[in-house]
N, C-alpha and C positions, 0 to 999 in steps of 0.2 A: 773692835779693838783697837785699832789702830788711833781712832778720834776719841778714845776713851770713855764712849756710848756705851757705859756697861749694862744698863738695864735694855737699850736697844739689843744689844748683843746677848742677852737672856732671852729677850722676845724674841730673836731671828733665830736662834739656836732651837727654841723650842717648836718654832711657824718650821723650820728646817725639817728636824724630826717627823713632825705633824703630814705634811707633805708627803715624806718617803715613806711612813707605814701607808700613807691614804693611796701610793699608787703600789701597792703590793696588792691593797684589796681590788685595785683596778684591774692588775695582773690576771686576779682568779675569778675575775666577773663578779665581783662583789660592792657592794655599795656599805659607804664608811660616813656615819653620821656624827659629827660633833667635833672637838676641838680637843679631847681630852687623850694625851697620847696612851698615857698608861691602860686606859678601856680598850681602846682600840689594839694597842699591842695583845692585851687579855683577850680580847675576841679571834686574834691571829693566832695566839698560842694556840688553841684547840687541834688547829691545821698545820702550823708553820714552827711549833715547839722554840715557842721564845723562850729563852734562858730568863729565868725569874730575875738576876739581876739588871738586865736591861729593863725589866716592868719597873724595877726599883727607880731605875735611871730616870724613866721616862715621868717615875710621881713626881722628881726633883723639877723636872723641866716642865710641868703642867701648873707649875705654883709660879712660874713665870708669864705666863698667858696673858693675867690681869693687871695684878699688881707693876708691871715693868711698860705698861702701855699708857694707865691712864693716871690722872693727877689725883683721882677720888680713893687711889688705891692704896691710901695712907690716912691715916687721921689729919696728917698735916703733912706740908712740905709735897716737893715731886719728887717723882720713880727716881732721877736722876740722884737724888739725895740718897738714896738707900742701897742702890747697887755697887757695889766692890769689885775690882779686878778678878780676885781669885773666885768668885760666884760666875763671873762671865767666862771666863777660862775654863773651871768644870763645865760649864752648860754645853760651851761650845764641843770639850772633848764626849760628852755622853751623847749630845747627838749626833756626833760623826760616827759614835757606836751603835748608835740606832741605825744611822744611815747605811754604813754598810752592811747591817745585818739586812736590812732591807735590799741592798743593792743584790745580796747573795742569793735572797728570794726571788727574784728577778730574772738574774740570769740563769 
C-alpha cells in the first residue's frame, strides 16, 4: 500500500487469506487443494462454522488471484492500470478478518 502498488496489495491480501485458511486445514490434519479461498472456507464451514459474511469477503479476494498478477488478465493494459487504493484497502481489511477467524481456529 505504501508504494501505491494496489494490484500487488490485492494479490498479497488474497494470498494471506489463502495461507491462513490452509493453516487451519493443517491444524486439523486435513489437506487443502486449490487457491480459491471461498471454496476452502466453504469446506471448513462444515466443521468450523465459518460465518457466511467471511465466505462473501473471500469471494471478493478470489477475484484478485489472477487479474492482479498477470498482464493478460485484462484485454489491454497491465494490472497496475486497473486496481485502485479503495480496492486494496478493502482487500487488506477482508483478509485481516479471515486471518483473525483462522487464528481463532488454530489457538
